[in-house]
N, C-alpha and C positions, 0 to 999 in steps of 0.2 A: 445561506451560511451566514451565520451571525457572529462575527468580529466584537471584541470588545477592547477596552484600550490596554487591558491589562494580557493583552494576546498579542506578541512582539516578535519570541522567538519562532523558526519555523517549525521546531516540533509541534505545538498549541498549535498554528493556525493552519499544518496537515492535518494534523487528528480531529479539528472541527473542521475540512473539509471533506475528509473520509466518515466522519462519522454523520455527515448529511446525505453522501452517495451513498452509502448503507441503509439508513434508512429509508431514504429513496428507491431501494433495489426491494426493502422486506415488503415497504408498504403498496411499493405499485409492479412492480415488474414480479415477483411473487404471489401477490395478491393477498396476504396474511392475514387482512381485515377485509377481504372480500366486497370490498366496494363495486368491484367490477362484475363480479359472481353475481353479487345478487340485484342486479339492475340484467343480467343475461347480456352482456357485451362484453368484450375485451379491450384490452388496452393497447392503444394502436403505438407503433414502434418501427423501427428499420432495423433490417440484417443487408450485412453482403453477400449475394449473388456470388459464388464462386465459380460457378463455369463461365460469369464473363467477367468478374469482379467491380458491376454497378451494384449502388445502394436500393435495394428492394421496401415497398411499403411492407407491413407485416401485424398481426395482430397476435399476442401474446396469449398462450394458455396457461394458468396458473397450475404448476408441479401439485401431487398431494403432500401434505406435512408431512413427514418426513427426507423430503427431497430439496434441497435448495441451492444445487447447482445445473441445474437441468430446466429449459422450459417447453413447451412446445410452439409450433410456429404455424400460424395460417397465412399464407403467400394469397398475392391476387389470383385469380385463377387461369388467367393466361402465362401465369408463371409458374407455378405447380397447383392442379385441380384439389388433389386429395388431401384433405385435411385429418379425417381419423379414420383410423380398420374398426370397421364396428362387425358384433360377434350376434347370428339371428339365436334370439332365445329357444327356439324351439326345435333347428336341425342342428346350431353349434356350426354350421356355415360363415365365415367368413367374406368380407369385403372390402376393399377403400370405397373410400364414399366423400363427399362434401357437404358440411355442415351449414344448414339453410337455416332463416329464422322465419317464423309462420306470423301473421299477422293477420287480421281481418280486411277482407277484400286482398290477400295476397298471400298466395299457396306457397310460395318460396322465396324468399328474397336474399341474396349473396351475403353473408355475415360486410363486408364493405359497404354493404351500402345502405345500412341500416345502423343508430347509436341512440344514447339515451342524453338528450341536451338539459337534465337538469331536475325536471320536472316530469318527462314523459318519452316516451318511445317515438323516432319519428326516422320515416324510410326514402330514402333519396326519389327523387321523382324522375330522371333518367340517368344512367350509367354515366353519363360525359357531365352531369351538372353540378351543381351546388348548393342547388333548391331542394326542400326538405321538407315531408306532410306530413302530419301526426300521426300515428295508428296503432292500434292494440295489440299487444306483443300477446300472441296465444300458447309459444314452446318452439323446439326444435326440430328439427325433420333432417333426414340425412338422403341427397340426391347421389346415387349411383351413377356408373358412367355413360349407361344410354338415355341421360339428358331426361328421359320423362317418370322414370319409379323416385319416388319419394317412400322414405319409409322411417318412421314415426320412433320416438323416443320408447313408446311400449316394448316395439319389437325386438329389441338387440339389449345386450348387457349393457349392465351400469358403467357408466365412466370409462366409452371407449379409448382406447390408447392414441396419442396422437400419431401420423404417419413420419412426420420430422419434425425433428427434436435436438435443441443446441443448448450448450452450455452458454449460461446466463454473461456472460461476457462478452460473445458474439452478440449479443441484441443490445442495441442502442437504451440505457439507462444510466442516469439522465442524460437529457440531450444539452442543459445548460444549468449552469451554477451561478445564482442572483447571489451575489454575494455583499452583505450592509458593514461596510467601513463606517467608525465613530469618523473620524477627521479624512484630512488629506495626507496622514504620512506616509512618504513614498514609501519606505521600507515594509510595511506590511501589506504596502499594494501591490511592491515586487514579490515577496513572498506568494501572494495569493493567484501570480500570473506563474508564479515558476512550478505551484503546487497544480495548478491549470492545464500552463502548456506541455511542463516536461515529466511528470509523474501521473495524476489522475487522466488526463486524457480527455477533458470534456471544457465544451468553452464557457469560460465566465464572463458573470457583466457585475460589474460594481458598481454601487450606486452610497453616496459619502450622505453620513445625515445631517453633519455640521453643515457643509453646503447646500441641501437639501432646504436647512432650514431657514437660509437667510435670502432664499431667492423670494422675489416679489410674486413674481409670479412661477409657482410651483408646478403647475399643469404644466409649462414649457419644459420643465427640467424633466418631468415623467415623460414629456413626448422624447425628446431627447434620447430618453433610457431606451424606449421603445424604438424607434430608429438604428438604436444598437444592436439592441435585438433581433429586430426584422433581417437586420444586413448577415448576423452571428446566425440565423434561423433558415436552414431553405426546406422546404418540402415543395410535397409534388404538384400544388397551385401555381406559385409565383415563381420556385424554381430560386430564392430569396432577390429577388429583384420588384423592389418598391415600387418602379415605377422604368416606364421604357424610356426607348426614344426615337424618334423619329426624324425624317430629313426631307423635303421636298427635291422632288427630281421633273422630271418634264410631264410624264402620266401620271403625278399626286405624290402620295406620301409614302416611306416605307422606313420600315422599322430596323433599330441595329446601328451600329456605328459605323458610317460612309466607308468604302473600301474595306473594312474587316468583313462584313457580315457576308461578301460575297464569296469567299472559300473559305475551309479552315484555315484560322489563321492565331498565329503564337503570339499574344500580344502580354510582353511580360516588363516588369519594372524591377529594378534593381536599388534598396536604399542599403546606405552602410554606414554605422554609428562606430565614432574612433575613442576607446579609454583614453586616458591621462597618463605621457607616460614614455618613453622611449619603448619600455620593454610591456608596452599593456598590451590591447590583442583589438581587433576589429571584425564585430558583428555584421555580420552580410544579411539583412533581411532580402526576399525576392518572394514576386507571385505574378500569377498570368492569369490571366481571364481565360476563363472556361465555355461564357458565352459570348453570343456577337452583339451583346449589349455592354458589355463588357462590366458587370456588375457582381459577378458571382467569381469569385478569387479562392485559389488554391496557394496556400505558400511554403514557403522552404525557411531553416532559420542554419545559418552556419557560422563557425566563429574561427578567427586564425589570427597567428601574429601580426600586429599592428603595420599595415601598409596599405597604400593608396590604390593598389591593385589587389585584383584579386586572385587568389595563388591558380596557377592552372587547373589543377587536381579540386581544386573546392570550386570555382565554377563550373567542370565537367560536370560534378555531383548534383551544382544545385538546377542544373541545365534538364540532365537526364531525370532527377525525379519530377520536374516538373510537366516536360514531355512523358510521361507515360501518366501522370495526371487528368492532363489535356487529353489523348489517347483515350482513355478508360472511361471518363465523362463523356465523351464525343461516340461514344457507341464503337471504337473502334479506329474513328478517324484522324488520323496523326497528321498534324499540321503540314502545312502546305506553304506557307510563307511565314515569313519571321522579325516581330517586329518590337524591337529592345529597348526600351527608356533606360537610362543607364544615370542615374543621380550622383554626385559626390566626386566629378572629376575637377581638375582644376585646370588653368589655361596650359599650363607646362604639362600634364603630361596626359594629352588629349591623344598625342600619334602616339604614346606606349598603351592605352588602354586598345585606341586599333587594333593594331598589333597582337597583342597578348591575348584580348579578351574575345575579338570577334575568333582568332582562332581557338582557344577553347572553344567557344557557342560552337564550332562547327566538327570539332572533334566529338562535341559530345551529343550531337543528330548522327554523327556517322557510329558510333558504338551504338543510341537508340534504336537507329535503323538495324542495326546487326542483332540486336537481342530480339524485335522483333520481327521481324521476317528473316527467318532463316535461312533461306537463301539470296538476301540482299549482297551484291555487292559493285562496286565503282568498274564504270567501261573506261574513266579516264585511266592513261598508264602514270600518271604523273601525281596523283592522289596519294599512294601508296597507306594507305590507310589513317590518312589521316583530317578525310572530310575535305569537300572540294565544294563548290556551286554547280555541279553536275550530279552530287550523289545528295546533297544537303538542302532546304531551301534557302530561297533568296534572301537575303536578312537587310532591312534595316537599323542601320546601329545611330540612337542619337543621345546626344549626353544636353540631360536638364542643370542651366547652370542657374542657382538664384543667387548666389553670391555675386556679381557686377554691379557698375556705376551708373548705368543707364536706367535711364525713368525717362517714361513716353506720356506729356502732358497732351493738351488739347491745345491746338494753334486757337480756335478763336470760340466765343460760345456760339451756342449753347452747346455743354457738357452734360455730367449728370450735377446732383442735389451739394456732391461735396468738390467739385470741380475738378474729377477724374475723368479719363477717355471711358467710354462706355465697354462694358462685358464683351470679349472679342474682340477689341483691336489688336489689331497683329502687324506688324513692320516685318517686309521684308526686302527693306534695299535701303538704300543713302549709309546708312554705317552699318550695314554690315558686310561681311569678310568677305569677297568674292574670290576667294584661295579655295575656297571650298568648290570647288566642280566635282560635277558625276564620278563618285568612284569605283571603280572595279577591281574585284582583289582576284580575277581570272581574267586570260586574253580570250577574247571572244572565240567561239569557235565557228569553223566556218560550216557543218555538218547541218543541210539543208533543212532537215526534220528540227530542230529545235526555233522558236519561234522569239523575236524581239521585239518590244514595243519601240518607237521611233519619237522620243521625249527629245525636247531641245533646250528644255529646263537647267539651267548653269548652278548659279545657288541653291542651296537649298536650308540655307541657315534664316531663323527667323524668331521673332522678339510675339509672345504672346499675354496680352491680359485678359486673362479669359474671367478673373474672379472682379464685380466689380469692387470697387473701393469704399468703402463707410466711413474711416477716418486718416486722416493723412493722404501723402499721394502714394499713389498703387504702383507695386513694384512690377514687371514682366516678368516671366520666365523665360530665359536665353535658350534656346534650344540650335545645339549646334548636332548638326548632319555628317557624323563621320563617314558614313556608307548608304547607299542608297543602290543596293540592286534591284529592288522590288519596281523602280521607274524605267529599267529596261530589259527584265527576264519575264516572260509571259511564263509566268505562272497560275494567274489569274484573268477573268475578262477585260481589266482595267489596271493601268497603270500606278504606280505612287506617285503621280504628279506633286507640285510644290504646293498646289491649292490643293490637292485630293489629302494631303499628309497635313496642312494645317486644319481644310476642316473636321478629318478623324480627329486629332488632337485636343480642339477644341470642343468636340461633340464630347469625350471621352471624362472632360470636366464636369459633365455635368454628372456623373454615374457614381460619386463618391456618395457612400449610401449613407452615413449620417450629416449627410448638408442638402437644404433643398434646392441651395443654389449653384451658379458654378463655384468650385474650389479652384485655388491658384496654379495647382498642378495637377496635371493625370492622376486618376486618385489609383493605378498599378506600383508608382514612386510612393504617393501620400501611403499607403496601407505598408509598405516596402520600409518605408523609414520607421513608421509606429514599432514596427512588431522588431526591428533592431533595436530600438532604445528602449523596449519594453527588458527585452533579453537585454540588454546593458543591465540592469538595473537589476538583474538577480544573477548573470553569469560567477560572479564572483562568489557565490555560495557553490555552484555546482561543480566550482574550479577546488574549492575546500582551503577559500580564501578570506571568509567573510564568515563568520555564526556557526552554527553546527547543525548538519540535516540529519532529519529521523534513519534511523538505521536502514531503512528502505530503500532510500534513493540513493542513487548510486553515483550520481555525480558526471566527471567528464575528465578527462588524460587528453592532453599532449600529443602525437603522434607526428614525425620528425615530415616535412612537406620536401618535396622532390627542391632538384638544384635547380638554379635559373642559370638563361645563357650569360654568355658571360658580358654583353651590354647592358641585361640585366642588373650586374653586380656592381653596378655604384650605385643604384637606389637601395641598395638596400641597409635598413637599419643597424647601427654600430654602437658600441659600448663605447666609455669613458676612452679606453685604452686602442679605439679603432678596428679592433675587429669585428666579423659582422655578428650581430643577435641572432640565437638559433630561431628558426623557423617552423612553425608548429603551427598543424592543423587540429581540430578539437575532438574527441570521439567519446561515446558512453562506454562508459567503466562496463556493464554488462555486456559489450559488443566489442569488447576492445579484444578480449582474449580468442575471439574467433577472426582469425585472416583470412578463414574462406570465402568468410561474407563480403560481398561487394563494397567498395569504399563510400556510393553513396545510404548503403544501409549503415555501416559503422558511423558513420557523421553526422546521423539522421538525429538531431534533438528535438522534434518533433515526433517522435516516434508513431502517435496514436492518430499523425494528423499528416502521414505520411503514405504514400502510394503502397507502401511495402505492409505485408502482414503484420499484427500489433505481434504476434510471438514468432523468436527468434526462427523457432527451429521451418517457420512455415514462411521463410523471408523471399522465399525464390518466385513466391505468387504473389500479381498485382491487384490493387480495388483499391477502388474512391472511399476515401474516409467519410466516416455520418457527417461531420463539419468541418471543413476544410481551410473557414473565412476566421480567424482569430483576432486582428487588429483595428476589427471596426470601431 
């Protein structure tokens, strides 16, 4: 997509994006220029497997010239074997078969195992390798179910019908928008992100011509763009991991993040961006790590009336949606432990966050388990459907404070070249507040079948300087551990001790996909804050307070939030007359009239990147989005 200086309002930019997407679909998905058909290969894309909600690789069979809304699909043989229904030209008998490629030296090559490299055909050396050998293409054959019989094209009627056909919107194309902007004008950038996130559902990567032309090393600028693209684009080979992480053990090296890799662990980061003025809004971005290396992310975006605390229903909507993403991406394995990094909480609100937001997380996982497991119930008589430690995973809740006055400097030389402490310097004593004893929210049970760790650590707060300082004095992140049930509750092979938590947090700092060194905070928080700040730039367009949206864009409207407890009422924002200001959460206009939809769907501001079906009538089904990572 190319935008010039004249494209400043949403309508012009939306038209440019729409035109680019339609052209890509016409030329690539429908193959109207016969770019793929002429080379006897197919466009490789991805579809959602509705039986399990997972994303599957596919090859696209272009439709006839008179059909524009449907394409044929070839899936991998272990997912769905048949590709075509063939008819014998001699006796009219029909059979389901799989199309194969015939090459010199190869009688039948699966369509996923050969390609066109721009000059010639290549055949994969072995089924699971990424090594290719040049080969001469002879034609197509069709393999019957017996695995032995091969039928030539001359023996069947022309243009056999694909056995699997889908509407074009169900097939991913394009997978990313590369947007060229003339300058760094924030307004144009925010409109592009709004079109990407809210309307068209395609991740975008912006490149700024003015910034590129001023670079001394333009190759470095291109490398940075490539890093961001790699993070946003996952494939079957690297799952969007630009690099792995390893740590030393007594027996050698192990891959993944320490402690996180042991059992399915729900690592979530929350970042908030607040608008200006008492009657403004708070945009909440949240990310969850889908893999044990904490590099693949799924993200959620919600908007509510401005508040330091995330409203109960909003937090529940976020957690349920991310829990579905995590479980679907991990092939049905639901989280066994929860590790939450919460950004944007001041010192005076720590107890409020612990009481309110933790309660919402427990409730969300209780509701999620009831949705996912039909026979789910809690044996704890005191639970009463609110979620408790006995029916939801143990939680470690950490507040990441960056606005503090503490600096960590080396006591003596040598330090690094800028006289800062080295990357990975951790301080967990002397200046720490030892009021943070190990907190449990439930009375420990006497049931002998429940196993507990014996951990004697007391203070869990720590200061971590993960990023090596390049200029000035390095400023650490102050990690305030409000709750650490994973230190006691035995839901994995190892407890989350003080040392394990610090090591786990430090290793995550290297997993920010667009930086080749450690970053200051954990990526799940960085990505969440970036997403919230992006949305803050365009949310007023969706609220109707800025500019004029195209007719096809519905925008958002406010729905009344639930009442708060008497204790919380004194914190409510108030107008000049002293009366509380109305509290709202924002929902999509196209979903608002349908009150039968769950709240987590109605408040979904990233519809194409959510775990719910893109079409509202299919919203009771779950799936993995094509590209859930937006804020790299």
